[in-house]
C-alpha positions, 0 to 999 in steps of 0.5 A: 980508564985511569987516563981519562980526566974527568971534566968538573963543570967549572962553567957554572961556578964561574957564571955564578961569581960572575952574577954575584959581583954583577949584583953586588956592583949594581948595589954599589951604583945604585948606592952612590947615585941615590947619595949623590943625590940625596947629598945636595938636599943635605946642604940646605940650610935649615928652615926658620923656626918661626914664619916671621921674616926675622931670625931670633938667636938666644942672647938677641936683643929684642922689642916685645910688642905688648899689650895689657889686654886684648881689647886694648889699642895701646901697644907698650914696647918692652927691651927683652932678650931671647932665652929659648926657641921653639917651633911656636914661641919664643921664650924672652927675659924681661927685666923688672925694676928691681934688677930682677927678671921674669921669662916669658913665652911669647908669639915671635909675631909680637917681637921686633929686633931691636937692631931693626927699631935703633936703625929706624930711629937714625 
């Protein structure tokens, strides 16, 4: 009776290991495919902060098209500098005559790039 070997069921352990390895490989493969598909979308340029085709940057010189009153047809062209950007408005720094300045939040549609204005004058 001692001469007989006892057969251990090694088959179930081997198949369980193969299934576990297959599952891990499948998860890694799906993850790599997901990264390959999603990675190009990360590389896209950031959307413009304003709907205006002229993209504004902090420190940029601009012209503010200011109307003193809503019913006025007179538009004053005031030189300014971009201070902050938000999703809907741009904060500009407007210089006063006494070498002081004030900050104003304005609609980006009321701003012009001062470089564009210089080019149109030439």
